[in-house]
N, C-alpha and C positions, 0 to 999 in steps of 0.2 A: 504494500500500500504506500502511495507517495506520502512524503512527509511535508505537511503544509506549514506555512509560516506560523499559523496559530499553534500547531503541535510543537514546533521548534521553540516558540516563546514559552509554552507551558513546560516543556522539558527543561529549558534553561532556568526557569524560575524554580522548578523542583530541585534541580541540581544545586542551585545557589542556596536554597533552603537547607538541603541535606548537608552541604558543605558548612553552612553556618552552625548547624546543630553539632556537626563533628568537631568544629573548632571550639565551640562553646563547651561541649562535653570534655574536650581535651583540657581546656583551661581549668574547668571546675575540678577535674580529676588529677591535676598536676601534683597534688600533694599525696596521691596514692601511688605506690609503687607495687606492681603486681608481678609475681613470679609463678611460673608453672614448673612442675617437676614430675618425673616418672621414676618409680622405684625400680631398682635393680636388685636381684637376689644376692645375698651373701651366704656362704657356707652351704650351698646347694639346698637352700630352704624352700624354694618354690614360691616365694612371696612375690607378688606383683601389685601394681596399683599406681596411684599418683594423686595429685591435687594441686592446690594453689596456696600461696601466701600473699597477703596484702599488708604492706607496711604503710601506715598513715603518718606522714611526717608532721602534720599539724598537732595530732593528739598523742603521738608517740605510742600508738597501739599496733599490735601485730595480730592479724587474724590468720589462723591456720585451718585449712580444710584438707582432709586426708581421707582416702578410701584405699584400703589394702585388703588383699585376698591371699589365701594360701597359708595363713598363719596357723601356728599351733593354737588349739582352743584353750587358751590360757590368758593370763593378764600380761600385758606388755609395757615395757618402758620405751619411751620415745624421746629423742633429743634433737636439738640443733647443735651440731659440732662445728668448731672453728679452729683453724691453725693460725699461729702467730710466728713471726721471726724472733730472733734473739733479742731484739729491742722492744718486743711487744706490739709490733705493727701487724695488721692483717695480711695474711698471705693465702694463696689458693688452697682450699681443702680438696682432696682428691679421693676417689673411690679406691679402697685397698684391693690389691690383687694377691695372687699366691706368694709373691715375693715377700709379703709381710708376715707370713707364717714362720716366725722365727724358731719355734721349737719343732717344726716339721711334723706336727700331729695331724695335718690335713685340714685344720680349722684356723680361720683368722679370728683370734680371740680379742676380747675387748681392749686390752692394753696394747696388743699388737696393732690393732686398727687405728689407735690414737696417732701413730706415726704417719698415717695418711691423711686423716681428716681432722685431727686435733682434739682438744679437750671438749667436754660438754660445756656449752655456753648458755643454753636455755632448755630447761626440761619442758616437755610437752604433756606431762601427766596432768590429770585433773585435780582440782581442789586448790584452795588458797594457800595451803602449806605444801604445795606439790614438790618443792625441792627436797623436802625431808619426808616425802610421802611414804605412808605405809603401803604394804602390798595391795590392800583392798582398794586403794585409790587409783591403781593402774588400770588402764583400759582393758576390758575383757573382750577377746575376739570370739564372739559366739559364732559357731559354724566356720571358724577361721577367718571371719571378716571383721574389719574395723571400719566404721563410718563415723568420722570424728570432725568436729568443728569447735573451735574455741578462740577467744580473743584475749590477749594479754596486754595489760597496761605496763609498758616498760619503765614508766616512772615509779611504779610501786612494786612490780614483780621483778626482782633482781636478776641480773645476768650472772649466774653463779653455778659452779661445778660441784655437785655433791661428791664427785670422785676425788678431786684434788683440793677442794675447799677454797678454790680461787674465785674471787669476784672480778668480773670483767666490765669494762666501760662500754658505752654505746659505740664509741669510735673503734673499739676492737671488734665488736660484734658485726658492724656494718663494714662494707656493703654485703648484703645477703647473697649476692651472686658469687661470693667466695666461700659460701658455707654449704654444709651438707646436712640433710635430714637422715637420721638413723633410727631404725626400729630394732629392738632387741627381743630375744626370747625364742629359743628353738629346742627341738628334741634331738638328742644325739644317742646313738646306740651304746649299750654297755660295752666297756673295754676301749672305746675311742679315747685317744690321748692318754692312755695309761702310762704312768711314769713321768708325765710332764707336769708343769707347775700351774698352767692356766686353769680356766674354769672348765675346760674339757679335759678331764683328768682320769678317765676310766670309769667313773661312777655311772654315767649315762642318765637318761631321763630328760626332764625339762630343765634347761639351763637359762635362767631368766635374763642374764646379762650378755649372752652370746649375740653378736650382731647378725641379723638375718636379712636386712634390707637397707639400702642406702640410695640417696637421690641428690643430685646437684640441682641448684635453684637457677632457673633461666628467666631473666627479666623479660617482661612483655612490653615492648616500646609503645608508648601512648601515641606519638605522631603516626606510626605505621597503622595502628588501629583506627585512628581518625581518618587517615587517607582512604583506607579500605571502605569505611563507612560512607564517606562522601562520594566515592566513585561508584558505589552500589546503585546510585540513582541513574547512572548512564546506561548500564546493562549492555547486552548484545556484544557485537563484534568489537566495538571500541575498547571495552574493558578487557576482553581476551587479548587484543593486540597489545595493550599497555602491559599486561602481565607478561606476555611473551617477551616484549622488549626488556622489561626489568630483569627477567630471568636470564636473558642472553647478554645483558650488560656486564 
């Protein structure tokens, strides 16, 4: 069907309106930094899932959304871990691989993994006293599934490691793109790790501190999201051509 001048005018007005909404939305959300993440299994746990984190710079609040599957039907500890250099400055946390299995028992245990992604900086267990939480405050994975959402006020909820007793500053915690989410708690067979000193020591059964999943935090750029929203009003070949050009650029 031919495109009339009236249709072009309407399309142009709609595009401008959409663009204005996108720009306005981008400006209003500039204080919100969103991160996506996808869980990778550790120690052959079979755990998968992912979620989002949203950091509000205005209120200093951190909202964590998580969905995980394939967990042991037990209570699980979850943390945000972070690495620092010798001067206490943030450095990239990484996912541990088999090279971090220092005692050679076939498992990357909790203290071995710290060499990759660093100390606990923020516990993600429930409850106002979560950093010293009792076991009944940990999240229970009914049918092996966790579906979890919580908001922390970083002005009142300290950045603290229950492992080392260290308190961290916000400047050490951020940027979250350098941090990793870790879920702990897995079942190991009897005899695994016998004669070694870690938590996998031959006893077997459920080991609450064993790392079973890890995820890097990937920031979602606001300008890119706004641009996609604005160009959605154009539709058709024009959008496909622009995408193709961007991909080949």
